[in-house]
PyMOL CGO cylinders between C-alpha atoms (Angstrom):
from pymol import cmd
from pymol.cgo import CYLINDER

trace = [
    CYLINDER, 6.12, 6.02, -17.02, 6.00, 2.02, -18.17, 0.3, 1, 1, 1, 1, 1, 1,
    CYLINDER, 6.00, 2.02, -18.17, 9.14, 1.32, -16.10, 0.3, 1, 1, 1, 1, 1, 1,
    CYLINDER, 9.14, 1.32, -16.10, 7.56, 3.18, -13.02, 0.3, 1, 1, 1, 1, 1, 1,
    CYLINDER, 7.56, 3.18, -13.02, 4.68, 0.98, -13.21, 0.3, 1, 1, 1, 1, 1, 1,
    CYLINDER, 4.68, 0.98, -13.21, 6.69, -2.20, -14.10, 0.3, 1, 1, 1, 1, 1, 1,
    CYLINDER, 6.69, -2.20, -14.10, 8.88, -1.65, -11.00, 0.3, 1, 1, 1, 1, 1, 1,
    CYLINDER, 8.88, -1.65, -11.00, 6.06, -1.18, -8.77, 0.3, 1, 1, 1, 1, 1, 1,
    CYLINDER, 6.06, -1.18, -8.77, 3.61, -3.89, -10.02, 0.3, 1, 1, 1, 1, 1, 1,
    CYLINDER, 3.61, -3.89, -10.02, 5.83, -6.78, -10.88, 0.3, 1, 1, 1, 1, 1, 1,
    CYLINDER, 5.83, -6.78, -10.88, 6.13, -8.52, -7.52, 0.3, 1, 1, 1, 1, 1, 1,
    CYLINDER, 6.13, -8.52, -7.52, 2.43, -8.28, -6.92, 0.3, 1, 1, 1, 1, 1, 1,
    CYLINDER, 2.43, -8.28, -6.92, 1.68, -11.61, -6.79, 0.3, 1, 1, 1, 1, 1, 1,
    CYLINDER, 1.68, -11.61, -6.79, 3.82, -12.28, -3.93, 0.3, 1, 1, 1, 1, 1, 1,
    CYLINDER, 3.82, -12.28, -3.93, 2.08, -9.19, -2.03, 0.3, 1, 1, 1, 1, 1, 1,
    CYLINDER, 2.08, -9.19, -2.03, -1.15, -11.00, -2.94, 0.3, 1, 1, 1, 1, 1, 1,
    CYLINDER, -1.15, -11.00, -2.94, -0.32, -14.19, -1.39, 0.3, 1, 1, 1, 1, 1, 1,
    CYLINDER, -0.32, -14.19, -1.39, 1.03, -11.91, 2.05, 0.3, 1, 1, 1, 1, 1, 1,
    CYLINDER, 1.03, -11.91, 2.05, -2.16, -10.30, 2.08, 0.3, 1, 1, 1, 1, 1, 1,
    CYLINDER, -2.16, -10.30, 2.08, -4.51, -13.58, 1.44, 0.3, 1, 1, 1, 1, 1, 1,
    CYLINDER, -4.51, -13.58, 1.44, -2.22, -14.99, 4.19, 0.3, 1, 1, 1, 1, 1, 1,
    CYLINDER, -2.22, -14.99, 4.19, -2.22, -12.11, 6.40, 0.3, 1, 1, 1, 1, 1, 1,
    CYLINDER, -2.22, -12.11, 6.40, -5.72, -11.61, 6.31, 0.3, 1, 1, 1, 1, 1, 1,
    CYLINDER, -5.72, -11.61, 6.31, -6.53, -15.21, 7.04, 0.3, 1, 1, 1, 1, 1, 1,
    CYLINDER, -6.53, -15.21, 7.04, -4.06, -15.08, 10.10, 0.3, 1, 1, 1, 1, 1, 1,
    CYLINDER, -4.06, -15.08, 10.10, -5.76, -11.82, 11.78, 0.3, 1, 1, 1, 1, 1, 1,
    CYLINDER, -5.76, -11.82, 11.78, -9.20, -13.58, 11.05, 0.3, 1, 1, 1, 1, 1, 1,
    CYLINDER, -9.20, -13.58, 11.05, -7.69, -16.49, 12.68, 0.3, 1, 1, 1, 1, 1, 1,
    CYLINDER, -7.69, -16.49, 12.68, -6.32, -14.80, 15.55, 0.3, 1, 1, 1, 1, 1, 1,
    CYLINDER, -6.32, -14.80, 15.55, -9.22, -12.00, 16.13, 0.3, 1, 1, 1, 1, 1, 1,
    CYLINDER, -9.22, -12.00, 16.13, -12.54, -12.60, 17.90, 0.3, 1, 1, 1, 1, 1, 1,
    CYLINDER, -12.54, -12.60, 17.90, -14.93, -13.90, 15.24, 0.3, 1, 1, 1, 1, 1, 1,
    CYLINDER, -14.93, -13.90, 15.24, -17.22, -10.64, 14.50, 0.3, 1, 1, 1, 1, 1, 1,
    CYLINDER, -17.22, -10.64, 14.50, -19.28, -10.43, 11.33, 0.3, 1, 1, 1, 1, 1, 1,
    CYLINDER, -19.28, -10.43, 11.33, -17.78, -6.65, 10.84, 0.3, 1, 1, 1, 1, 1, 1,
    CYLINDER, -17.78, -6.65, 10.84, -13.87, -8.25, 10.95, 0.3, 1, 1, 1, 1, 1, 1,
    CYLINDER, -13.87, -8.25, 10.95, -15.37, -10.72, 8.71, 0.3, 1, 1, 1, 1, 1, 1,
    CYLINDER, -15.37, -10.72, 8.71, -16.98, -8.18, 5.92, 0.3, 1, 1, 1, 1, 1, 1,
    CYLINDER, -16.98, -8.18, 5.92, -13.69, -6.31, 6.42, 0.3, 1, 1, 1, 1, 1, 1,
    CYLINDER, -13.69, -6.31, 6.42, -11.39, -9.03, 5.53, 0.3, 1, 1, 1, 1, 1, 1,
    CYLINDER, -11.39, -9.03, 5.53, -13.26, -10.55, 2.77, 0.3, 1, 1, 1, 1, 1, 1,
    CYLINDER, -13.26, -10.55, 2.77, -13.37, -6.61, 1.21, 0.3, 1, 1, 1, 1, 1, 1,
    CYLINDER, -13.37, -6.61, 1.21, -9.87, -6.57, 1.29, 0.3, 1, 1, 1, 1, 1, 1,
    CYLINDER, -9.87, -6.57, 1.29, -9.33, -9.99, -0.11, 0.3, 1, 1, 1, 1, 1, 1,
    CYLINDER, -9.33, -9.99, -0.11, -11.93, -8.74, -3.09, 0.3, 1, 1, 1, 1, 1, 1,
    CYLINDER, -11.93, -8.74, -3.09, -9.54, -5.57, -3.36, 0.3, 1, 1, 1, 1, 1, 1,
    CYLINDER, -9.54, -5.57, -3.36, -6.40, -7.96, -3.33, 0.3, 1, 1, 1, 1, 1, 1,
    CYLINDER, -6.40, -7.96, -3.33, -8.05, -10.19, -6.24, 0.3, 1, 1, 1, 1, 1, 1,
    CYLINDER, -8.05, -10.19, -6.24, -9.21, -7.11, -8.60, 0.3, 1, 1, 1, 1, 1, 1,
    CYLINDER, -9.21, -7.11, -8.60, -5.61, -6.32, -8.25, 0.3, 1, 1, 1, 1, 1, 1,
    CYLINDER, -5.61, -6.32, -8.25, -4.20, -9.33, -9.17, 0.3, 1, 1, 1, 1, 1, 1,
    CYLINDER, -4.20, -9.33, -9.17, -6.65, -9.47, -11.94, 0.3, 1, 1, 1, 1, 1, 1,
    CYLINDER, -6.65, -9.47, -11.94, -5.11, -5.86, -13.04, 0.3, 1, 1, 1, 1, 1, 1,
    CYLINDER, -5.11, -5.86, -13.04, -1.40, -7.35, -12.48, 0.3, 1, 1, 1, 1, 1, 1,
    CYLINDER, -1.40, -7.35, -12.48, -2.31, -10.13, -15.06, 0.3, 1, 1, 1, 1, 1, 1,
    CYLINDER, -2.31, -10.13, -15.06, -3.93, -7.75, -17.42, 0.3, 1, 1, 1, 1, 1, 1,
    CYLINDER, -3.93, -7.75, -17.42, -0.73, -5.36, -17.25, 0.3, 1, 1, 1, 1, 1, 1,
    CYLINDER, -0.73, -5.36, -17.25, 1.68, -8.49, -17.61, 0.3, 1, 1, 1, 1, 1, 1,
    CYLINDER, 1.68, -8.49, -17.61, -0.29, -9.67, -20.48, 0.3, 1, 1, 1, 1, 1, 1,
    CYLINDER, -0.29, -9.67, -20.48, 0.38, -6.54, -22.64, 0.3, 1, 1, 1, 1, 1, 1,
    CYLINDER, 0.38, -6.54, -22.64, 3.92, -6.70, -21.11, 0.3, 1, 1, 1, 1, 1, 1,
    CYLINDER, 3.92, -6.70, -21.11, 3.76, -3.49, -19.27, 0.3, 1, 1, 1, 1, 1, 1,
    CYLINDER, 3.76, -3.49, -19.27, 2.97, -1.44, -22.42, 0.3, 1, 1, 1, 1, 1, 1,
    CYLINDER, 2.97, -1.44, -22.42, 0.15, 0.81, -21.56, 0.3, 1, 1, 1, 1, 1, 1,
    CYLINDER, 0.15, 0.81, -21.56, -2.45, 2.96, -24.38, 0.3, 1, 1, 1, 1, 1, 1,
    CYLINDER, -2.45, 2.96, -24.38, -2.96, 5.00, -21.22, 0.3, 1, 1, 1, 1, 1, 1,
    CYLINDER, -2.96, 5.00, -21.22, 0.15, 5.09, -18.79, 0.3, 1, 1, 1, 1, 1, 1,
    CYLINDER, 0.15, 5.09, -18.79, -1.24, 8.16, -16.92, 0.3, 1, 1, 1, 1, 1, 1,
    CYLINDER, -1.24, 8.16, -16.92, -4.27, 6.30, -16.39, 0.3, 1, 1, 1, 1, 1, 1,
    CYLINDER, -4.27, 6.30, -16.39, -2.77, 3.23, -15.54, 0.3, 1, 1, 1, 1, 1, 1,
    CYLINDER, -2.77, 3.23, -15.54, -0.89, 5.30, -12.69, 0.3, 1, 1, 1, 1, 1, 1,
    CYLINDER, -0.89, 5.30, -12.69, -4.01, 6.45, -11.51, 0.3, 1, 1, 1, 1, 1, 1,
    CYLINDER, -4.01, 6.45, -11.51, -5.59, 3.04, -11.27, 0.3, 1, 1, 1, 1, 1, 1,
    CYLINDER, -5.59, 3.04, -11.27, -2.59, 1.98, -9.43, 0.3, 1, 1, 1, 1, 1, 1,
    CYLINDER, -2.59, 1.98, -9.43, -2.99, 4.46, -6.93, 0.3, 1, 1, 1, 1, 1, 1,
    CYLINDER, -2.99, 4.46, -6.93, -6.75, 4.16, -6.44, 0.3, 1, 1, 1, 1, 1, 1,
    CYLINDER, -6.75, 4.16, -6.44, -6.11, 0.19, -5.74, 0.3, 1, 1, 1, 1, 1, 1,
    CYLINDER, -6.11, 0.19, -5.74, -3.21, 1.65, -3.23, 0.3, 1, 1, 1, 1, 1, 1,
    CYLINDER, -3.21, 1.65, -3.23, -5.42, 3.77, -1.84, 0.3, 1, 1, 1, 1, 1, 1,
    CYLINDER, -5.42, 3.77, -1.84, -8.44, 1.22, -1.60, 0.3, 1, 1, 1, 1, 1, 1,
    CYLINDER, -8.44, 1.22, -1.60, -5.58, -1.40, -0.21, 0.3, 1, 1, 1, 1, 1, 1,
    CYLINDER, -5.58, -1.40, -0.21, -4.42, 0.79, 2.88, 0.3, 1, 1, 1, 1, 1, 1,
    CYLINDER, -4.42, 0.79, 2.88, -8.22, 2.17, 3.92, 0.3, 1, 1, 1, 1, 1, 1,
    CYLINDER, -8.22, 2.17, 3.92, -8.99, -1.79, 3.65, 0.3, 1, 1, 1, 1, 1, 1,
    CYLINDER, -8.99, -1.79, 3.65, -6.27, -2.66, 6.19, 0.3, 1, 1, 1, 1, 1, 1,
    CYLINDER, -6.27, -2.66, 6.19, -7.22, 0.38, 8.26, 0.3, 1, 1, 1, 1, 1, 1,
    CYLINDER, -7.22, 0.38, 8.26, -10.79, -0.31, 8.80, 0.3, 1, 1, 1, 1, 1, 1,
    CYLINDER, -10.79, -0.31, 8.80, -9.86, -3.93, 9.82, 0.3, 1, 1, 1, 1, 1, 1,
    CYLINDER, -9.86, -3.93, 9.82, -7.21, -2.83, 11.95, 0.3, 1, 1, 1, 1, 1, 1,
    CYLINDER, -7.21, -2.83, 11.95, -10.10, -0.40, 13.16, 0.3, 1, 1, 1, 1, 1, 1,
    CYLINDER, -10.10, -0.40, 13.16, -12.43, -3.11, 13.93, 0.3, 1, 1, 1, 1, 1, 1,
    CYLINDER, -12.43, -3.11, 13.93, -10.09, -4.97, 15.51, 0.3, 1, 1, 1, 1, 1, 1,
    CYLINDER, -10.09, -4.97, 15.51, -9.05, -2.30, 17.78, 0.3, 1, 1, 1, 1, 1, 1,
    CYLINDER, -9.05, -2.30, 17.78, -12.46, -1.72, 18.56, 0.3, 1, 1, 1, 1, 1, 1,
    CYLINDER, -12.46, -1.72, 18.56, -13.23, -5.26, 20.00, 0.3, 1, 1, 1, 1, 1, 1,
    CYLINDER, -13.23, -5.26, 20.00, -12.88, -5.16, 23.98, 0.3, 1, 1, 1, 1, 1, 1,
    CYLINDER, -12.88, -5.16, 23.98, -11.34, -8.47, 23.78, 0.3, 1, 1, 1, 1, 1, 1,
    CYLINDER, -11.34, -8.47, 23.78, -7.84, -7.39, 25.10, 0.3, 1, 1, 1, 1, 1, 1,
    CYLINDER, -7.84, -7.39, 25.10, -4.49, -8.75, 24.34, 0.3, 1, 1, 1, 1, 1, 1,
    CYLINDER, -4.49, -8.75, 24.34, -6.06, -10.75, 21.26, 0.3, 1, 1, 1, 1, 1, 1,
    CYLINDER, -6.06, -10.75, 21.26, -7.47, -7.95, 19.72, 0.3, 1, 1, 1, 1, 1, 1,
    CYLINDER, -7.47, -7.95, 19.72, -4.25, -6.01, 20.11, 0.3, 1, 1, 1, 1, 1, 1,
    CYLINDER, -4.25, -6.01, 20.11, -2.12, -8.88, 19.06, 0.3, 1, 1, 1, 1, 1, 1,
    CYLINDER, -2.12, -8.88, 19.06, -4.22, -8.78, 15.69, 0.3, 1, 1, 1, 1, 1, 1,
    CYLINDER, -4.22, -8.78, 15.69, -3.90, -4.57, 15.48, 0.3, 1, 1, 1, 1, 1, 1,
    CYLINDER, -3.90, -4.57, 15.48, -0.07, -5.19, 15.62, 0.3, 1, 1, 1, 1, 1, 1,
    CYLINDER, -0.07, -5.19, 15.62, -0.13, -7.82, 13.02, 0.3, 1, 1, 1, 1, 1, 1,
    CYLINDER, -0.13, -7.82, 13.02, -2.17, -5.68, 10.91, 0.3, 1, 1, 1, 1, 1, 1,
    CYLINDER, -2.17, -5.68, 10.91, 0.13, -2.73, 11.02, 0.3, 1, 1, 1, 1, 1, 1,
    CYLINDER, 0.13, -2.73, 11.02, 3.10, -5.00, 10.06, 0.3, 1, 1, 1, 1, 1, 1,
    CYLINDER, 3.10, -5.00, 10.06, 1.48, -6.44, 7.04, 0.3, 1, 1, 1, 1, 1, 1,
    CYLINDER, 1.48, -6.44, 7.04, 0.15, -3.08, 6.22, 0.3, 1, 1, 1, 1, 1, 1,
    CYLINDER, 0.15, -3.08, 6.22, 4.19, -1.56, 6.25, 0.3, 1, 1, 1, 1, 1, 1,
    CYLINDER, 4.19, -1.56, 6.25, 5.07, -4.39, 3.99, 0.3, 1, 1, 1, 1, 1, 1,
    CYLINDER, 5.07, -4.39, 3.99, 2.26, -3.76, 1.70, 0.3, 1, 1, 1, 1, 1, 1,
    CYLINDER, 2.26, -3.76, 1.70, 3.46, 0.11, 1.23, 0.3, 1, 1, 1, 1, 1, 1,
    CYLINDER, 3.46, 0.11, 1.23, 7.07, -1.12, 0.04, 0.3, 1, 1, 1, 1, 1, 1,
    CYLINDER, 7.07, -1.12, 0.04, 4.93, -2.19, -3.20, 0.3, 1, 1, 1, 1, 1, 1,
    CYLINDER, 4.93, -2.19, -3.20, 2.83, 1.26, -3.15, 0.3, 1, 1, 1, 1, 1, 1,
    CYLINDER, 2.83, 1.26, -3.15, 6.39, 3.37, -2.51, 0.3, 1, 1, 1, 1, 1, 1,
    CYLINDER, 6.39, 3.37, -2.51, 8.22, 2.79, -5.84, 0.3, 1, 1, 1, 1, 1, 1,
    CYLINDER, 8.22, 2.79, -5.84, 5.54, 4.82, -7.23, 0.3, 1, 1, 1, 1, 1, 1,
    CYLINDER, 5.54, 4.82, -7.23, 5.28, 8.24, -5.75, 0.3, 1, 1, 1, 1, 1, 1,
    CYLINDER, 5.28, 8.24, -5.75, 1.54, 8.56, -6.42, 0.3, 1, 1, 1, 1, 1, 1,
    CYLINDER, 1.54, 8.56, -6.42, 0.66, 5.17, -5.22, 0.3, 1, 1, 1, 1, 1, 1,
    CYLINDER, 0.66, 5.17, -5.22, 2.89, 5.72, -2.22, 0.3, 1, 1, 1, 1, 1, 1,
    CYLINDER, 2.89, 5.72, -2.22, 0.84, 8.79, -1.33, 0.3, 1, 1, 1, 1, 1, 1,
    CYLINDER, 0.84, 8.79, -1.33, -2.70, 7.33, -2.01, 0.3, 1, 1, 1, 1, 1, 1,
    CYLINDER, -2.70, 7.33, -2.01, -1.54, 4.48, 0.03, 0.3, 1, 1, 1, 1, 1, 1,
    CYLINDER, -1.54, 4.48, 0.03, -0.38, 6.92, 2.74, 0.3, 1, 1, 1, 1, 1, 1,
    CYLINDER, -0.38, 6.92, 2.74, -3.84, 8.71, 2.92, 0.3, 1, 1, 1, 1, 1, 1,
    CYLINDER, -3.84, 8.71, 2.92, -5.69, 5.61, 3.44, 0.3, 1, 1, 1, 1, 1, 1,
    CYLINDER, -5.69, 5.61, 3.44, -3.61, 4.42, 6.10, 0.3, 1, 1, 1, 1, 1, 1,
    CYLINDER, -3.61, 4.42, 6.10, -3.91, 7.60, 7.79, 0.3, 1, 1, 1, 1, 1, 1,
    CYLINDER, -3.91, 7.60, 7.79, -7.53, 7.43, 7.95, 0.3, 1, 1, 1, 1, 1, 1,
    CYLINDER, -7.53, 7.43, 7.95, -7.30, 3.88, 8.87, 0.3, 1, 1, 1, 1, 1, 1,
    CYLINDER, -7.30, 3.88, 8.87, -5.19, 4.72, 11.94, 0.3, 1, 1, 1, 1, 1, 1,
    CYLINDER, -5.19, 4.72, 11.94, -7.56, 7.73, 12.70, 0.3, 1, 1, 1, 1, 1, 1,
    CYLINDER, -7.56, 7.73, 12.70, -10.42, 5.21, 12.67, 0.3, 1, 1, 1, 1, 1, 1,
    CYLINDER, -10.42, 5.21, 12.67, -8.47, 3.12, 15.09, 0.3, 1, 1, 1, 1, 1, 1,
    CYLINDER, -8.47, 3.12, 15.09, -7.83, 5.92, 17.23, 0.3, 1, 1, 1, 1, 1, 1,
    CYLINDER, -7.83, 5.92, 17.23, -11.24, 7.04, 17.27, 0.3, 1, 1, 1, 1, 1, 1,
    CYLINDER, -11.24, 7.04, 17.27, -13.13, 4.04, 17.49, 0.3, 1, 1, 1, 1, 1, 1,
    CYLINDER, -13.13, 4.04, 17.49, -10.15, 1.45, 19.18, 0.3, 1, 1, 1, 1, 1, 1,
    CYLINDER, -10.15, 1.45, 19.18, -9.94, 0.53, 22.89, 0.3, 1, 1, 1, 1, 1, 1,
    CYLINDER, -9.94, 0.53, 22.89, -6.28, 0.96, 22.85, 0.3, 1, 1, 1, 1, 1, 1,
    CYLINDER, -6.28, 0.96, 22.85, -4.44, 2.25, 25.85, 0.3, 1, 1, 1, 1, 1, 1,
    CYLINDER, -4.44, 2.25, 25.85, -2.82, 5.79, 25.92, 0.3, 1, 1, 1, 1, 1, 1,
    CYLINDER, -2.82, 5.79, 25.92, 0.49, 4.46, 25.07, 0.3, 1, 1, 1, 1, 1, 1,
    CYLINDER, 0.49, 4.46, 25.07, -0.75, 2.31, 22.37, 0.3, 1, 1, 1, 1, 1, 1,
    CYLINDER, -0.75, 2.31, 22.37, -2.64, 5.54, 21.03, 0.3, 1, 1, 1, 1, 1, 1,
    CYLINDER, -2.64, 5.54, 21.03, 0.89, 7.41, 21.00, 0.3, 1, 1, 1, 1, 1, 1,
    CYLINDER, 0.89, 7.41, 21.00, 2.82, 4.67, 19.76, 0.3, 1, 1, 1, 1, 1, 1,
    CYLINDER, 2.82, 4.67, 19.76, 0.43, 4.32, 16.76, 0.3, 1, 1, 1, 1, 1, 1,
    CYLINDER, 0.43, 4.32, 16.76, 0.74, 8.00, 16.07, 0.3, 1, 1, 1, 1, 1, 1,
    CYLINDER, 0.74, 8.00, 16.07, 4.43, 7.98, 16.14, 0.3, 1, 1, 1, 1, 1, 1,
    CYLINDER, 4.43, 7.98, 16.14, 4.18, 4.69, 13.52, 0.3, 1, 1, 1, 1, 1, 1,
    CYLINDER, 4.18, 4.69, 13.52, 2.34, 6.90, 11.17, 0.3, 1, 1, 1, 1, 1, 1,
    CYLINDER, 2.34, 6.90, 11.17, 4.44, 10.20, 11.36, 0.3, 1, 1, 1, 1, 1, 1,
    CYLINDER, 4.44, 10.20, 11.36, 7.69, 7.62, 10.67, 0.3, 1, 1, 1, 1, 1, 1,
    CYLINDER, 7.69, 7.62, 10.67, 5.57, 5.82, 8.06, 0.3, 1, 1, 1, 1, 1, 1,
    CYLINDER, 5.57, 5.82, 8.06, 4.33, 9.08, 6.29, 0.3, 1, 1, 1, 1, 1, 1,
    CYLINDER, 4.33, 9.08, 6.29, 8.37, 10.07, 6.22, 0.3, 1, 1, 1, 1, 1, 1,
    CYLINDER, 8.37, 10.07, 6.22, 9.33, 7.07, 4.97, 0.3, 1, 1, 1, 1, 1, 1,
    CYLINDER, 9.33, 7.07, 4.97, 6.98, 6.89, 2.09, 0.3, 1, 1, 1, 1, 1, 1,
    CYLINDER, 6.98, 6.89, 2.09, 7.63, 10.82, 1.49, 0.3, 1, 1, 1, 1, 1, 1,
    CYLINDER, 7.63, 10.82, 1.49, 11.36, 9.58, 1.25, 0.3, 1, 1, 1, 1, 1, 1,
    CYLINDER, 11.36, 9.58, 1.25, 11.09, 6.76, -0.97, 0.3, 1, 1, 1, 1, 1, 1,
    CYLINDER, 11.09, 6.76, -0.97, 8.75, 9.24, -3.29, 0.3, 1, 1, 1, 1, 1, 1,
    CYLINDER, 8.75, 9.24, -3.29, 11.08, 11.78, -3.59, 0.3, 1, 1, 1, 1, 1, 1,
    CYLINDER, 11.08, 11.78, -3.59, 13.99, 8.68, -4.17, 0.3, 1, 1, 1, 1, 1, 1,
    CYLINDER, 13.99, 8.68, -4.17, 11.96, 7.90, -7.03, 0.3, 1, 1, 1, 1, 1, 1,
    CYLINDER, 11.96, 7.90, -7.03, 11.31, 11.02, -8.86, 0.3, 1, 1, 1, 1, 1, 1,
    CYLINDER, 11.31, 11.02, -8.86, 14.94, 12.24, -8.56, 0.3, 1, 1, 1, 1, 1, 1,
    CYLINDER, 14.94, 12.24, -8.56, 15.87, 9.01, -9.73, 0.3, 1, 1, 1, 1, 1, 1,
    CYLINDER, 15.87, 9.01, -9.73, 13.49, 9.21, -12.70, 0.3, 1, 1, 1, 1, 1, 1,
    CYLINDER, 13.49, 9.21, -12.70, 14.73, 12.69, -13.28, 0.3, 1, 1, 1, 1, 1, 1,
    CYLINDER, 14.73, 12.69, -13.28, 18.61, 11.83, -13.42, 0.3, 1, 1, 1, 1, 1, 1,
    CYLINDER, 18.61, 11.83, -13.42, 17.51, 8.95, -16.21, 0.3, 1, 1, 1, 1, 1, 1,
    CYLINDER, 17.51, 8.95, -16.21, 15.86, 11.74, -18.06, 0.3, 1, 1, 1, 1, 1, 1,
    CYLINDER, 15.86, 11.74, -18.06, 18.76, 13.96, -17.95, 0.3, 1, 1, 1, 1, 1, 1,
    CYLINDER, 18.76, 13.96, -17.95, 21.30, 11.27, -19.30, 0.3, 1, 1, 1, 1, 1, 1,
    CYLINDER, 21.30, 11.27, -19.30, 18.63, 10.27, -21.74, 0.3, 1, 1, 1, 1, 1, 1,
    CYLINDER, 18.63, 10.27, -21.74, 18.97, 13.82, -22.98, 0.3, 1, 1, 1, 1, 1, 1,
    CYLINDER, 18.97, 13.82, -22.98, 22.44, 14.26, -22.59, 0.3, 1, 1, 1, 1, 1, 1,
    CYLINDER, 22.44, 14.26, -22.59, 23.11, 11.08, -24.63, 0.3, 1, 1, 1, 1, 1, 1,
    CYLINDER, 23.11, 11.08, -24.63, 20.58, 12.45, -27.53, 0.3, 1, 1, 1, 1, 1, 1,
    CYLINDER, 20.58, 12.45, -27.53, 22.50, 15.57, -27.71, 0.3, 1, 1, 1, 1, 1, 1,
    CYLINDER, 22.50, 15.57, -27.71, 25.90, 14.07, -27.84, 0.3, 1, 1, 1, 1, 1, 1,
    CYLINDER, 25.90, 14.07, -27.84, 24.68, 11.99, -30.85, 0.3, 1, 1, 1, 1, 1, 1,
    CYLINDER, 24.68, 11.99, -30.85, 22.84, 15.06, -32.53, 0.3, 1, 1, 1, 1, 1, 1,
    CYLINDER, 22.84, 15.06, -32.53, 26.00, 16.96, -31.87, 0.3, 1, 1, 1, 1, 1, 1,
    CYLINDER, 26.00, 16.96, -31.87, 27.94, 14.28, -33.93, 0.3, 1, 1, 1, 1, 1, 1,
    CYLINDER, 27.94, 14.28, -33.93, 25.67, 14.33, -37.05, 0.3, 1, 1, 1, 1, 1, 1,
]
cmd.load_cgo(trace, "trace")
């Protein structure tokens, strides 16, 4: 489990920087609204909490007293991050400002896709990120002023997004099982020689 967390979390500072830059770019290009500013602030707070968690994980050299708890925390952070991006996207889509809000919405979708790559390297975190993303997409569809063709595109995107996260999670599980099988076989060979 420690290798899973290290693989998933080692590059978080770059994700943090991308999150802050992207949230700033979305806000810069979006119409100024208290709600979108609040959602972006919440997203940045979650990113800061995750960065603080990353620092603590690195400080202990990715050795966890409770690996299961660490994985659950990673999953929770992934869910809240996806939900934060989803709420921001829904708020942007809900503004009747035409192309500007649509551009900001698509920029948000792009960032979510990049952030998902980090979460997808941990199966539980990937599924949590997917759940938060689905809630965000549903909010966007329900409250957004999106043309029907964009709603269809968003639904198709979410289906492909879900598929890629599930495939990634399955690959990680298969690779992890192969490592365990190899370690077991090696141990059996060593024991047979003794």
